[in-house]
PyMOL Python script that loads the backbone (N, CA, C, O; Angstrom):
from pymol import cmd

cmd.read_pdbstr("""\
ATOM      1  N   MET A   1      58.351 135.423 322.204  1.00  0.00           N
ATOM      2  CA  MET A   1      57.755 136.844 321.518  1.00  0.00           C
ATOM      3  C   MET A   1      57.860 138.037 322.156  1.00  0.00           C
ATOM      4  O   MET A   1      57.568 138.223 323.337  1.00  0.00           O
ATOM      5  N   VAL A   2      58.512 139.323 320.946  1.00  0.00           N
ATOM      6  CA  VAL A   2      58.368 140.603 321.603  1.00  0.00           C
ATOM      7  C   VAL A   2      57.626 141.344 321.024  1.00  0.00           C
ATOM      8  O   VAL A   2      57.883 141.362 319.820  1.00  0.00           O
ATOM      9  N   THR A   3      56.517 142.208 321.410  1.00  0.00           N
ATOM     10  CA  THR A   3      55.765 143.060 321.002  1.00  0.00           C
ATOM     11  C   THR A   3      56.564 144.293 321.068  1.00  0.00           C
ATOM     12  O   THR A   3      57.216 144.545 322.081  1.00  0.00           O
ATOM     13  N   VAL A   4      56.551 145.275 319.789  1.00  0.00           N
ATOM     14  CA  VAL A   4      57.379 146.432 319.926  1.00  0.00           C
ATOM     15  C   VAL A   4      56.324 147.602 319.628  1.00  0.00           C
ATOM     16  O   VAL A   4      55.317 147.634 318.921  1.00  0.00           O
ATOM     17  N   SER A   5      57.080 148.741 320.612  1.00  0.00           N
ATOM     18  CA  SER A   5      56.227 149.881 320.918  1.00  0.00           C
ATOM     19  C   SER A   5      57.163 151.134 320.451  1.00  0.00           C
ATOM     20  O   SER A   5      56.768 152.300 320.470  1.00  0.00           O
ATOM     21  N   LYS A   6      58.406 150.738 320.048  1.00  0.00           N
ATOM     22  CA  LYS A   6      59.298 151.688 319.174  1.00  0.00           C
ATOM     23  C   LYS A   6      58.920 151.747 317.774  1.00  0.00           C
ATOM     24  O   LYS A   6      58.380 150.882 317.085  1.00  0.00           O
ATOM     25  N   THR A   7      59.410 153.263 317.386  1.00  0.00           N
ATOM     26  CA  THR A   7      59.087 153.330 315.607  1.00  0.00           C
ATOM     27  C   THR A   7      60.028 152.105 314.993  1.00  0.00           C
ATOM     28  O   THR A   7      60.733 151.417 315.731  1.00  0.00           O
ATOM     29  N   ASP A   8      59.962 151.931 313.682  1.00  0.00           N
ATOM     30  CA  ASP A   8      60.581 150.985 312.807  1.00  0.00           C
ATOM     31  C   ASP A   8      62.483 151.577 312.692  1.00  0.00           C
ATOM     32  O   ASP A   8      63.358 150.716 312.600  1.00  0.00           O
ATOM     33  N   ASP A   9      62.783 152.807 312.713  1.00  0.00           N
ATOM     34  CA  ASP A   9      63.980 152.915 312.429  1.00  0.00           C
ATOM     35  C   ASP A   9      64.589 152.889 313.920  1.00  0.00           C
ATOM     36  O   ASP A   9      65.694 152.358 314.028  1.00  0.00           O
ATOM     37  N   THR A  10      63.955 153.432 315.136  1.00  0.00           N
ATOM     38  CA  THR A  10      64.252 153.130 316.452  1.00  0.00           C
ATOM     39  C   THR A  10      64.421 152.026 316.842  1.00  0.00           C
ATOM     40  O   THR A  10      65.477 151.883 317.460  1.00  0.00           O
ATOM     41  N   PHE A  11      63.557 150.805 316.698  1.00  0.00           N
ATOM     42  CA  PHE A  11      63.734 149.217 316.525  1.00  0.00           C
ATOM     43  C   PHE A  11      65.015 148.918 315.824  1.00  0.00           C
ATOM     44  O   PHE A  11      65.955 148.594 316.550  1.00  0.00           O
ATOM     45  N   GLU A  12      65.158 148.955 314.900  1.00  0.00           N
ATOM     46  CA  GLU A  12      66.137 148.368 313.672  1.00  0.00           C
ATOM     47  C   GLU A  12      67.264 149.100 314.442  1.00  0.00           C
ATOM     48  O   GLU A  12      68.277 148.404 314.514  1.00  0.00           O
ATOM     49  N   THR A  13      67.357 150.151 314.960  1.00  0.00           N
ATOM     50  CA  THR A  13      68.941 150.495 315.177  1.00  0.00           C
ATOM     51  C   THR A  13      69.147 149.677 316.930  1.00  0.00           C
ATOM     52  O   THR A  13      70.181 149.202 317.398  1.00  0.00           O
ATOM     53  N   ALA A  14      67.805 149.756 317.556  1.00  0.00           N
ATOM     54  CA  ALA A  14      68.282 148.839 318.931  1.00  0.00           C
ATOM     55  C   ALA A  14      68.620 147.314 318.204  1.00  0.00           C
ATOM     56  O   ALA A  14      69.511 146.667 318.754  1.00  0.00           O
ATOM     57  N   ILE A  15      68.183 146.914 317.411  1.00  0.00           N
ATOM     58  CA  ILE A  15      68.247 145.441 317.122  1.00  0.00           C
ATOM     59  C   ILE A  15      70.026 145.222 316.862  1.00  0.00           C
ATOM     60  O   ILE A  15      70.748 144.324 317.297  1.00  0.00           O
ATOM     61  N   GLN A  16      70.332 146.252 316.104  1.00  0.00           N
ATOM     62  CA  GLN A  16      71.649 146.296 315.379  1.00  0.00           C
ATOM     63  C   GLN A  16      72.739 146.571 316.180  1.00  0.00           C
ATOM     64  O   GLN A  16      73.889 146.266 315.866  1.00  0.00           O
ATOM     65  N   GLN A  17      72.323 147.331 317.555  1.00  0.00           N
ATOM     66  CA  GLN A  17      73.328 147.988 318.863  1.00  0.00           C
ATOM     67  C   GLN A  17      73.368 146.773 319.842  1.00  0.00           C
ATOM     68  O   GLN A  17      74.201 146.774 320.748  1.00  0.00           O
ATOM     69  N   THR A  18      72.477 145.716 319.684  1.00  0.00           N
ATOM     70  CA  THR A  18      72.292 144.503 320.639  1.00  0.00           C
ATOM     71  C   THR A  18      72.988 143.234 320.298  1.00  0.00           C
ATOM     72  O   THR A  18      72.392 142.236 319.892  1.00  0.00           O
ATOM     73  N   PRO A  19      74.276 143.311 320.479  1.00  0.00           N
ATOM     74  CA  PRO A  19      74.969 141.892 319.659  1.00  0.00           C
ATOM     75  C   PRO A  19      74.383 140.340 320.648  1.00  0.00           C
ATOM     76  O   PRO A  19      74.505 139.157 320.331  1.00  0.00           O
ATOM     77  N   GLU A  20      73.894 140.807 321.603  1.00  0.00           N
ATOM     78  CA  GLU A  20      72.954 139.264 322.027  1.00  0.00           C
ATOM     79  C   GLU A  20      71.846 139.055 321.126  1.00  0.00           C
ATOM     80  O   GLU A  20      71.312 137.945 321.136  1.00  0.00           O
ATOM     81  N   ILE A  21      71.300 140.201 320.133  1.00  0.00           N
ATOM     82  CA  ILE A  21      70.555 139.454 319.470  1.00  0.00           C
ATOM     83  C   ILE A  21      71.272 139.001 317.777  1.00  0.00           C
ATOM     84  O   ILE A  21      71.962 139.719 317.052  1.00  0.00           O
ATOM     85  N   LEU A  22      70.836 137.671 317.548  1.00  0.00           N
ATOM     86  CA  LEU A  22      71.442 137.221 316.250  1.00  0.00           C
ATOM     87  C   LEU A  22      70.774 136.889 315.036  1.00  0.00           C
ATOM     88  O   LEU A  22      71.339 136.523 314.006  1.00  0.00           O
ATOM     89  N   ASP A  23      69.495 137.037 315.207  1.00  0.00           N
ATOM     90  CA  ASP A  23      68.276 137.073 314.109  1.00  0.00           C
ATOM     91  C   ASP A  23      67.310 137.515 314.812  1.00  0.00           C
ATOM     92  O   ASP A  23      67.024 137.220 315.972  1.00  0.00           O
ATOM     93  N   CYS A  24      66.568 138.550 313.789  1.00  0.00           N
ATOM     94  CA  CYS A  24      64.996 138.686 314.170  1.00  0.00           C
ATOM     95  C   CYS A  24      63.921 138.979 312.981  1.00  0.00           C
ATOM     96  O   CYS A  24      64.256 139.849 312.176  1.00  0.00           O
ATOM     97  N   TRP A  25      63.124 138.575 312.860  1.00  0.00           N
ATOM     98  CA  TRP A  25      62.055 137.960 311.724  1.00  0.00           C
ATOM     99  C   TRP A  25      60.741 138.588 312.402  1.00  0.00           C
ATOM    100  O   TRP A  25      60.256 138.273 313.488  1.00  0.00           O
ATOM    101  N   ALA A  26      60.302 139.524 311.520  1.00  0.00           N
ATOM    102  CA  ALA A  26      58.726 140.489 312.073  1.00  0.00           C
ATOM    103  C   ALA A  26      57.813 138.804 311.246  1.00  0.00           C
ATOM    104  O   ALA A  26      58.072 138.443 310.098  1.00  0.00           O
ATOM    105  N   ILE A  27      56.926 138.147 312.056  1.00  0.00           N
ATOM    106  CA  ILE A  27      56.008 137.279 312.338  1.00  0.00           C
ATOM    107  C   ILE A  27      54.438 137.848 311.907  1.00  0.00           C
ATOM    108  O   ILE A  27      53.784 137.315 311.011  1.00  0.00           O
ATOM    109  N   GLY A  28      53.969 138.994 312.686  1.00  0.00           N
ATOM    110  CA  GLY A  28      52.542 139.282 312.615  1.00  0.00           C
ATOM    111  C   GLY A  28      52.572 140.502 312.426  1.00  0.00           C
ATOM    112  O   GLY A  28      52.215 141.246 313.338  1.00  0.00           O
ATOM    113  N   GLY A  29      53.089 141.122 310.958  1.00  0.00           N
ATOM    114  CA  GLY A  29      52.804 142.652 310.804  1.00  0.00           C
ATOM    115  C   GLY A  29      54.459 143.272 311.001  1.00  0.00           C
ATOM    116  O   GLY A  29      55.607 142.905 310.750  1.00  0.00           O
ATOM    117  N   ARG A  30      53.731 144.477 311.633  1.00  0.00           N
ATOM    118  CA  ARG A  30      55.041 145.368 311.680  1.00  0.00           C
ATOM    119  C   ARG A  30      55.156 145.329 314.047  1.00  0.00           C
ATOM    120  O   ARG A  30      55.959 146.022 314.672  1.00  0.00           O
ATOM    121  N   ILE A  31      54.362 144.575 314.564  1.00  0.00           N
ATOM    122  CA  ILE A  31      54.744 144.848 315.793  1.00  0.00           C
ATOM    123  C   ILE A  31      55.072 143.439 316.271  1.00  0.00           C
ATOM    124  O   ILE A  31      55.494 143.462 317.428  1.00  0.00           O
ATOM    125  N   ASP A  32      55.012 142.274 315.763  1.00  0.00           N
ATOM    126  CA  ASP A  32      55.512 141.261 316.248  1.00  0.00           C
ATOM    127  C   ASP A  32      56.672 140.504 316.000  1.00  0.00           C
ATOM    128  O   ASP A  32      56.479 139.900 314.945  1.00  0.00           O
ATOM    129  N   TYR A  33      57.661 140.271 316.408  1.00  0.00           N
ATOM    130  CA  TYR A  33      59.129 139.767 315.930  1.00  0.00           C
ATOM    131  C   TYR A  33      59.298 138.646 316.919  1.00  0.00           C
ATOM    132  O   TYR A  33      58.842 138.553 318.059  1.00  0.00           O
ATOM    133  N   LEU A  34      60.177 137.679 316.120  1.00  0.00           N
ATOM    134  CA  LEU A  34      60.883 136.700 316.727  1.00  0.00           C
ATOM    135  C   LEU A  34      62.092 136.618 316.818  1.00  0.00           C
ATOM    136  O   LEU A  34      62.497 136.572 315.657  1.00  0.00           O
ATOM    137  N   MET A  35      63.019 136.566 317.568  1.00  0.00           N
ATOM    138  CA  MET A  35      64.282 136.909 317.942  1.00  0.00           C
ATOM    139  C   MET A  35      64.786 135.638 318.406  1.00  0.00           C
ATOM    140  O   MET A  35      64.306 134.776 319.142  1.00  0.00           O
ATOM    141  N   ARG A  36      65.989 135.754 317.722  1.00  0.00           N
ATOM    142  CA  ARG A  36      67.011 134.308 318.271  1.00  0.00           C
ATOM    143  C   ARG A  36      68.217 135.125 319.066  1.00  0.00           C
ATOM    144  O   ARG A  36      68.927 135.963 318.510  1.00  0.00           O
ATOM    145  N   VAL A  37      68.343 134.685 320.661  1.00  0.00           N
ATOM    146  CA  VAL A  37      69.317 135.908 321.282  1.00  0.00           C
ATOM    147  C   VAL A  37      70.193 134.404 321.902  1.00  0.00           C
ATOM    148  O   VAL A  37      69.846 133.246 322.134  1.00  0.00           O
ATOM    149  N   SER A  38      71.359 135.110 321.989  1.00  0.00           N
ATOM    150  CA  SER A  38      72.498 134.312 322.630  1.00  0.00           C
ATOM    151  C   SER A  38      73.268 134.603 323.943  1.00  0.00           C
ATOM    152  O   SER A  38      73.967 135.616 323.895  1.00  0.00           O
ATOM    153  N   SER A  39      73.273 134.008 324.941  1.00  0.00           N
ATOM    154  CA  SER A  39      74.199 135.090 325.928  1.00  0.00           C
ATOM    155  C   SER A  39      74.688 134.078 326.939  1.00  0.00           C
ATOM    156  O   SER A  39      74.014 133.082 327.202  1.00  0.00           O
ATOM    157  N   PRO A  40      75.935 134.341 327.548  1.00  0.00           N
ATOM    158  CA  PRO A  40      76.013 133.662 328.783  1.00  0.00           C
ATOM    159  C   PRO A  40      75.002 133.190 329.589  1.00  0.00           C
ATOM    160  O   PRO A  40      74.674 132.008 329.682  1.00  0.00           O
ATOM    161  N   SER A  41      74.420 134.292 330.278  1.00  0.00           N
ATOM    162  CA  SER A  41      73.743 133.931 331.359  1.00  0.00           C
ATOM    163  C   SER A  41      72.133 134.315 330.840  1.00  0.00           C
ATOM    164  O   SER A  41      71.625 135.332 331.313  1.00  0.00           O
ATOM    165  N   MET A  42      71.567 133.712 330.135  1.00  0.00           N
ATOM    166  CA  MET A  42      70.223 134.332 330.039  1.00  0.00           C
ATOM    167  C   MET A  42      69.263 134.697 330.919  1.00  0.00           C
ATOM    168  O   MET A  42      68.306 135.420 330.640  1.00  0.00           O
ATOM    169  N   ALA A  43      69.539 134.120 332.185  1.00  0.00           N
ATOM    170  CA  ALA A  43      68.684 134.308 333.236  1.00  0.00           C
ATOM    171  C   ALA A  43      69.206 135.808 333.502  1.00  0.00           C
ATOM    172  O   ALA A  43      68.239 136.502 333.818  1.00  0.00           O
ATOM    173  N   ALA A  44      70.232 136.439 333.484  1.00  0.00           N
ATOM    174  CA  ALA A  44      70.362 137.793 334.139  1.00  0.00           C
ATOM    175  C   ALA A  44      70.374 138.809 332.537  1.00  0.00           C
ATOM    176  O   ALA A  44      69.854 139.925 332.531  1.00  0.00           O
ATOM    177  N   ASP A  45      70.849 138.382 331.628  1.00  0.00           N
ATOM    178  CA  ASP A  45      70.965 138.990 330.395  1.00  0.00           C
ATOM    179  C   ASP A  45      69.530 139.528 329.775  1.00  0.00           C
ATOM    180  O   ASP A  45      69.339 140.693 329.428  1.00  0.00           O
ATOM    181  N   LEU A  46      68.516 138.417 329.698  1.00  0.00           N
ATOM    182  CA  LEU A  46      67.366 138.315 329.069  1.00  0.00           C
ATOM    183  C   LEU A  46      66.467 139.704 329.114  1.00  0.00           C
ATOM    184  O   LEU A  46      66.030 140.340 328.155  1.00  0.00           O
ATOM    185  N   PRO A  47      66.314 140.000 330.659  1.00  0.00           N
ATOM    186  CA  PRO A  47      65.415 141.038 330.657  1.00  0.00           C
ATOM    187  C   PRO A  47      66.069 142.501 330.345  1.00  0.00           C
ATOM    188  O   PRO A  47      65.237 143.386 330.144  1.00  0.00           O
ATOM    189  N   ARG A  48      67.576 142.913 330.270  1.00  0.00           N
ATOM    190  CA  ARG A  48      68.123 143.691 329.862  1.00  0.00           C
ATOM    191  C   ARG A  48      67.858 144.007 328.175  1.00  0.00           C
ATOM    192  O   ARG A  48      67.305 144.949 327.607  1.00  0.00           O
ATOM    193  N   VAL A  49      68.498 142.804 327.684  1.00  0.00           N
ATOM    194  CA  VAL A  49      67.984 142.586 326.028  1.00  0.00           C
ATOM    195  C   VAL A  49      66.471 143.098 325.761  1.00  0.00           C
ATOM    196  O   VAL A  49      66.209 144.087 325.076  1.00  0.00           O
ATOM    197  N   ILE A  50      65.548 142.305 326.380  1.00  0.00           N
ATOM    198  CA  ILE A  50      64.223 142.986 326.139  1.00  0.00           C
ATOM    199  C   ILE A  50      63.705 144.191 326.245  1.00  0.00           C
ATOM    200  O   ILE A  50      62.702 144.622 325.676  1.00  0.00           O
ATOM    201  N   SER A  51      64.535 144.826 327.122  1.00  0.00           N
ATOM    202  CA  SER A  51      64.137 146.354 327.502  1.00  0.00           C
ATOM    203  C   SER A  51      64.643 146.643 326.632  1.00  0.00           C
ATOM    204  O   SER A  51      63.824 147.350 326.046  1.00  0.00           O
ATOM    205  N   SER A  52      65.645 146.592 325.970  1.00  0.00           N
ATOM    206  CA  SER A  52      66.894 147.508 325.269  1.00  0.00           C
ATOM    207  C   SER A  52      66.302 147.738 323.741  1.00  0.00           C
ATOM    208  O   SER A  52      66.710 148.549 322.910  1.00  0.00           O
ATOM    209  N   VAL A  53      65.298 146.854 323.625  1.00  0.00           N
ATOM    210  CA  VAL A  53      64.245 146.908 322.341  1.00  0.00           C
ATOM    211  C   VAL A  53      62.943 147.371 322.327  1.00  0.00           C
ATOM    212  O   VAL A  53      62.288 147.343 321.284  1.00  0.00           O
TER     213      VAL A  53
END
""", "prot")
cmd.dss("prot")
cmd.show_as("cartoon", "prot")
cmd.util.cbc("prot")
cmd.orient("prot")
């Protein structure tokens, strides 16, 4: 689970510009999201993906 600290518009833009994020669902209001992420190397790419949003 990722907790968002950016504004809605900035967050949505970041999601759309991150090709590894396949789906994103709001699950706890407007700050908690569940994301489906795909990458050839999750160990290498996941920290970058999380920091981008």
